[in-house]
C-alpha positions in Angstrom: 108.0 103.7 131.6 106.7 107.2 130.9 103.8 106.4 128.5 102.4 103.3 129.9 99.2 102.5 128.0 98.0 99.9 130.5 98.6 101.9 133.7 95.2 103.5 133.5 93.4 100.2 133.6 91.8 99.4 136.9 93.1 96.4 138.8 89.6 94.9 138.8 89.7 94.7 135.0 92.8 92.6 135.0 90.8 89.3 135.3 88.7 90.3 132.4 91.8 91.2 130.4 93.2 87.8 131.2 90.1 86.2 129.7 90.6 88.4 126.6 94.3 87.5 126.4 93.5 83.8 126.4 90.8 84.2 123.7 93.1 86.3 121.5 96.0 83.9 122.0 94.3 80.6 121.7 91.7 81.4 119.0 92.8 84.3 116.9 96.6 84.3 117.0 96.9 80.7 116.1 94.3 81.0 113.4 96.1 84.0 111.9 99.4 82.0 112.0 97.8 79.2 110.1 96.3 81.6 107.5 99.7 83.4 107.1 101.4 80.0 106.5 98.7 79.0 103.9 99.0 82.4 102.1 102.8 82.0 102.1 102.5 78.5 100.5 100.0 79.8 97.9 102.2 82.8 97.2 105.2 80.4 96.7 103.3 78.3 94.2 102.1 81.4 92.4 105.7 82.7 92.1 106.8 79.3 90.8 104.1 79.4 88.1 104.0 83.1 87.2 107.5 84.2 88.2 106.1 87.1 90.4 104.2 87.4 93.6 100.4 88.2 93.5 99.9 91.8 94.7 96.5 91.3 96.5 97.8 88.3 98.3 100.8 90.3 99.4 98.5 93.0 100.8 96.3 90.5 102.5 99.3 88.8 104.2 100.8 92.2 105.2 97.5 93.1 106.9 97.4 89.7 108.6 101.0 90.3 109.9 100.0 93.7 111.3 97.0 92.0 113.0 99.3 89.4 114.6 101.5 92.2 115.8 98.5 94.0 117.3 97.5 90.8 119.1 101.1 90.4 120.5 101.2 94.0 121.6 97.9 93.5 123.5 99.2 90.2 125.0 102.4 91.7 126.2 100.8 94.7 127.8 102.3 97.1 125.3 98.8 98.2 124.2 95.6 98.3 126.1 93.4 98.4 123.0 91.8 95.1 122.0 92.6 94.1 118.4 90.0 93.4 115.8 87.0 92.7 116.1 87.0 95.4 118.8 89.0 97.8 116.7 89.6 98.3 113.0 91.4 95.6 111.0 94.9 97.0 110.2 95.8 98.4 106.8 98.4 96.5 104.8 100.6 99.6 104.7 
């Protein structure tokens, strides 16, 4: 791979990265998945009642989806940057 974002990491830092991977996966990724499921359920109920999705809730769930993607990119060694709270929370767009 030409542009390997993880290739510059020292081997000694791999154990620390493993710790971060466990924390991001066990704590944050699962919490985000639960929150996305809850927002989807609330959005479904709001669409049943109002006939249209709620815009701010859509933006919130879009940002959460991007955050989950950032976590997965970090876990799969496609990105060396740690996701939020070590970087900015993603924009919904």
